[in-house]
Every structure is written in structure tokens, then in C-alpha cells.
C-alpha positions as a Markdown table, in Angstrom:
| # | Residue | x | y | z |
|---|---|---|---|---|
| 1 | Unk | 0.0 | 0.0 | 0.0 |
| 2 | Unk | 1.2 | 3.5 | -0.9 |
| 3 | Unk | 2.2 | 5.8 | 2.0 |
| 4 | Unk | -0.1 | 8.9 | 2.2 |
| 5 | Unk | 0.7 | 12.2 | 3.8 |
| 6 | Unk | -1.5 | 15.1 | 5.0 |
| 7 | Unk | -0.7 | 18.8 | 4.6 |
| 8 | Unk | 1.3 | 19.2 | 7.8 |
| 9 | Unk | 3.5 | 16.2 | 6.9 |
| 10 | Unk | 4.1 | 17.6 | 3.3 |
| 11 | Unk | 4.8 | 21.0 | 4.8 |
| 12 | Unk | 7.5 | 19.5 | 7.1 |
| 13 | Unk | 8.9 | 17.4 | 4.2 |
| 14 | Unk | 9.1 | 20.3 | 1.8 |
| 15 | Unk | 10.0 | 22.9 | 4.5 |
| 16 | Unk | 7.1 | 25.1 | 3.4 |
| 17 | Unk | 4.2 | 26.7 | 5.3 |
| 18 | Unk | 1.0 | 24.6 | 5.4 |
| 19 | Unk | -0.9 | 27.4 | 3.6 |
| 20 | Unk | 1.7 | 27.3 | 0.8 |
| 21 | Unk | 1.3 | 23.5 | 0.5 |
| 22 | Unk | -2.5 | 23.8 | 0.3 |
| 23 | Unk | -2.3 | 26.6 | -2.3 |
| 24 | Unk | 0.1 | 24.6 | -4.4 |
| 25 | Unk | -2.2 | 21.6 | -4.3 |
| 26 | Unk | -5.2 | 23.7 | -5.1 |
| 27 | Unk | -3.4 | 25.2 | -8.1 |
| 28 | Unk | -2.3 | 21.8 | -9.3 |
| 29 | Unk | 1.4 | 22.5 | -8.7 |
| 30 | Unk | 1.6 | 19.6 | -6.2 |
| 31 | Unk | 0.2 | 16.2 | -6.9 |
| 32 | Unk | -2.7 | 15.8 | -4.5 |
| 33 | Unk | -6.3 | 14.7 | -4.1 |
| 34 | Unk | -9.0 | 16.3 | -1.9 |
| 35 | Unk | -10.8 | 13.6 | 0.2 |
| 36 | Unk | -13.4 | 14.6 | 2.7 |
| 37 | Unk | -12.4 | 18.2 | 2.4 |
| 38 | Unk | -8.8 | 17.5 | 3.2 |
| 39 | Unk | -5.7 | 17.3 | 1.0 |
| 40 | Unk | -4.1 | 13.8 | 0.7 |
| 41 | Unk | -0.7 | 13.3 | -0.9 |
| 42 | Unk | 1.2 | 10.2 | -1.9 |
| 43 | Unk | 4.7 | 10.2 | -0.6 |
| 44 | Unk | 6.2 | 8.7 | -3.8 |
| 45 | Unk | 4.5 | 11.4 | -5.9 |
| 46 | Unk | 5.9 | 14.2 | -3.6 |
| 47 | Unk | 9.3 | 12.6 | -3.8 |
| 48 | Unk | 9.0 | 12.4 | -7.6 |
| 49 | Unk | 7.9 | 16.1 | -7.7 |
| 50 | Unk | 10.9 | 17.2 | -5.7 |
| 51 | Unk | 13.3 | 15.1 | -7.8 |
| 52 | Unk | 11.8 | 16.4 | -11.1 |
| 53 | Unk | 11.8 | 20.0 | -9.8 |
| 54 | Unk | 15.5 | 19.6 | -8.7 |
| 55 | Unk | 16.7 | 18.7 | -12.1 |
| 56 | Unk | 17.5 | 22.3 | -13.0 |
| 57 | Unk | 21.1 | 23.0 | -13.9 |
| 58 | Unk | 21.9 | 26.1 | -11.9 |
| 59 | Unk | 25.4 | 26.7 | -10.7 |
| 60 | Unk | 26.3 | 29.2 | -7.9 |
| 61 | Unk | 27.6 | 31.5 | -10.7 |
| 62 | Unk | 24.3 | 31.4 | -12.5 |
| 63 | Unk | 22.4 | 32.4 | -9.3 |
| 64 | Unk | 24.8 | 35.2 | -8.5 |
| 65 | Unk | 24.3 | 36.6 | -12.0 |
| 66 | Unk | 20.5 | 36.6 | -11.5 |
| 67 | Unk | 20.8 | 38.1 | -8.0 |
| 68 | Unk | 23.1 | 41.1 | -8.5 |
| 69 | Unk | 23.3 | 42.6 | -5.0 |
| 70 | Unk | 24.6 | 45.9 | -6.2 |
| 71 | Unk | 23.6 | 47.8 | -3.0 |
| 72 | Unk | 25.7 | 45.6 | -0.8 |
| 73 | Unk | 23.3 | 46.0 | 2.2 |
| 74 | Unk | 24.1 | 43.6 | 5.0 |
| 75 | Unk | 23.1 | 43.3 | 8.6 |
| 76 | Unk | 25.7 | 44.4 | 11.0 |
| 77 | Unk | 27.1 | 41.1 | 12.2 |
| 78 | Unk | 24.6 | 38.4 | 11.1 |
| 79 | Unk | 25.5 | 38.4 | 7.4 |
| 80 | Unk | 23.4 | 39.2 | 4.3 |
| 81 | Unk | 19.8 | 40.3 | 4.6 |
| 82 | Unk | 19.1 | 38.4 | 1.3 |
| 83 | Unk | 18.1 | 34.7 | 1.1 |
| 84 | Unk | 20.9 | 32.1 | 1.2 |
| 85 | Unk | 21.9 | 30.4 | -2.0 |
| 86 | Unk | 20.4 | 27.1 | -0.6 |
| 87 | Unk | 17.1 | 28.8 | 0.0 |
| 88 | Unk | 17.0 | 30.4 | -3.4 |
| 89 | Unk | 17.8 | 27.0 | -5.1 |
| 90 | Unk | 15.2 | 25.2 | -3.0 |
| 91 | Unk | 12.5 | 27.7 | -3.8 |
| 92 | Unk | 13.4 | 27.8 | -7.5 |
| 93 | Unk | 13.2 | 24.0 | -7.6 |
| 94 | Unk | 9.7 | 24.1 | -6.1 |
| 95 | Unk | 8.6 | 26.9 | -8.4 |
| 96 | Unk | 8.1 | 29.3 | -5.5 |
| 97 | Unk | 8.7 | 33.0 | -5.5 |
| 98 | Unk | 12.2 | 33.9 | -4.2 |
| 99 | Unk | 12.0 | 36.3 | -1.4 |
| 100 | Unk | 14.4 | 39.2 | -1.2 |
């Protein structure tokens, strides 16, 4: 039998807010089915979604060219105020807007 997940489990797995997961399911961006008013996901389909989304061929250089931080603003001692490379790649793989 296939393993099923609920919104909160997919949210944890994908490191996204529950509302984002529900919206992505509603818009058809995540494989899901609504059963009894609740979203149900198959683990293997979510894993396949992540794997297919992560097949992009971005290198760190490509990201830096798309994110020219010309103003150089940083927080005093805690580093850049911009999202990390890892966060940008992760959000791009999932087709989410990249926060700045």
C-alpha cells in the first residue's frame, strides 16, 4: 500500500508553510487529491515532484548573475539580509517566488 501524507507532513517534508502546500495543491502545482475536504498526498509522488523539480542545472555562478546585490546592504554582524543560495535554489526547484 502506498504511503499517504497530510498537509502538515508535506509541509514539514518540503519545508514550506501549510498554507503554501494547500495553495500549491489547489493550483495543481503539487500532486494531491482532496478527500473529505482534506488534501491527501502520496509520498512517492511528492518525492518524484521534488526530484523532477530539482533537475535544473543552476550553478552558484548562475544564481549570482540573477541576483546582483549591487547595493551591498548587509546586517551588522549576522550576514546578508538576502536569502541564502540554498534557500534560493530550494524555492526555485519548487517553483516558488524567491523572497528578497
